[in-house]
C-alpha positions as CSV (number, residue, x, y, z in Angstrom):
1,M,42.0,56.8,-14.9
2,R,40.2,55.6,-11.8
3,L,36.8,56.8,-13.1
4,F,37.3,54.9,-16.4
5,F,38.3,51.6,-14.4
6,F,35.3,52.0,-12.0
7,I,32.8,52.5,-14.9
8,T,34.3,49.5,-16.8
9,I,33.8,47.4,-13.7
10,I,30.2,48.7,-13.2
11,F,29.4,47.7,-16.9
12,L,30.9,44.2,-16.7
13,V,28.9,43.5,-13.4
14,V,25.7,44.9,-14.9
15,S,26.1,43.0,-18.2
16,C,27.0,39.7,-16.7
17,D,23.6,39.1,-15.3
18,N,23.0,35.3,-15.7
19,E,19.3,35.4,-14.7
20,E,17.2,34.0,-17.6
21,D,13.5,34.7,-18.0
22,I,11.9,31.1,-17.9
23,P,8.4,30.3,-17.9
24,V,7.2,29.5,-14.4
25,T,4.2,27.2,-13.7
26,V,2.7,27.2,-10.3
27,V,0.5,24.2,-9.3
28,E,-1.7,24.3,-6.2
29,I,-1.8,20.7,-4.5
30,K,-4.0,19.9,-1.3
31,T,-3.4,16.6,0.5
32,K,-4.2,15.0,3.8
33,S,-1.7,14.8,6.8
34,N,0.2,11.2,6.7
35,Q,-0.8,10.4,3.1
36,E,1.2,9.7,0.1
37,L,0.6,12.3,-2.9
38,Y,1.4,11.3,-6.4
39,H,1.4,14.3,-8.9
40,Y,1.7,13.5,-12.6
41,L,4.3,16.0,-14.2
42,G,4.4,14.6,-17.9
43,N,6.1,12.4,-20.2
44,L,9.8,11.7,-20.0
45,P,11.8,14.2,-22.1
46,V,13.6,12.8,-25.2
47,E,16.6,14.9,-24.5
48,G,17.3,16.7,-21.3
49,G,16.1,16.2,-17.8
50,Y,14.8,17.7,-14.6
51,S,15.9,18.2,-11.1
52,I,14.5,19.3,-7.7
53,T,16.0,22.7,-7.3
54,R,14.2,23.6,-3.9
55,Q,13.4,20.6,-1.9
56,A,10.4,20.4,0.4
57,R,11.0,21.2,4.2
58,S,8.7,18.9,5.9
59,H,8.8,15.6,4.0
60,L,9.6,11.9,4.6
61,M,9.9,11.5,1.0
62,S,10.0,14.1,-2.1
63,E,11.1,12.6,-5.3
64,I,10.4,12.5,-8.9
65,L,10.1,9.1,-10.1
66,Y,9.4,7.4,-13.7
67,D,6.5,4.9,-13.7
68,G,6.7,2.8,-16.8
69,V,3.2,1.2,-16.1
70,R,1.3,4.5,-15.9
71,G,3.7,6.1,-18.4
72,G,5.4,9.3,-17.3
73,L,7.1,11.2,-14.5
74,F,5.5,11.6,-11.3
75,F,6.4,13.7,-8.2
76,V,5.9,11.6,-5.0
77,Y,5.4,13.4,-1.7
78,I,5.1,12.0,1.9
79,P,4.7,14.6,4.6
80,K,6.3,14.3,7.9
81,K,4.2,12.4,10.6
82,D,1.3,14.8,11.7
83,F,2.8,17.8,9.4
84,K,0.0,20.4,8.6
85,G,0.8,23.4,6.5
86,L,2.5,24.6,3.3
87,D,5.3,22.9,1.7
88,I,6.9,24.1,-1.4
89,V,8.9,22.3,-4.1
90,E,10.7,23.7,-7.2
91,I,11.5,21.5,-10.3
92,T,13.6,22.9,-13.0
93,W,13.2,21.5,-16.4
94,R,15.6,21.5,-19.2
95,I,14.3,19.7,-22.2
96,S,14.4,19.1,-25.9
97,P,12.1,17.5,-28.5
98,G,15.3,15.6,-29.9
99,N,17.0,18.4,-31.9
100,Q,19.1,19.5,-29.2
101,D,17.1,22.9,-29.0
102,Y,17.0,23.1,-25.3
103,S,14.4,25.0,-23.3
104,K,14.3,25.5,-19.7
105,S,11.1,26.1,-17.5
106,L,10.2,25.9,-13.7
107,T,7.4,24.1,-11.9
108,V,6.6,25.2,-8.4
109,L,4.4,22.8,-6.5
110,R,2.7,24.5,-3.6
111,I,1.6,21.5,-1.5
112,T,-1.0,22.3,1.1
113,V,-1.4,19.4,3.9
114,E,-4.3,19.4,5.8
C-alpha cells in the first residue's frame, strides 16, 4: 500500500509540471554610461499585455512606456550613475490578435553599458 501511495505521489508531482515551452527572443543592446536608452518593442497588443518579470539590477529607470507620437511600446532604461557592465531585463508577453487566443513569449534584453 505504501509503495502504491509513493508511486502515485511521484506521478502527480511529475505530471503537474507547469513549465511552458514559450518562444524566447534575446536582444543584445549596447549603450553608453549615464545615457538614456530607448528600445522599440512593438505595437500595443490588441488584447493581453506585458510585464517586466526580471528587472535590471543597476538602473535608475527601467520601464515599458507607450509613446503615442512614435507609435508603439518602448523599453526605457537609464543606468545608475557611472555604472558599466551587463544588465539583463526579461519581459513576458501575453498577447492576442483580438480573438482571445493568447500566446505567451519572452523577450530578454541584454544591455551592455560601456
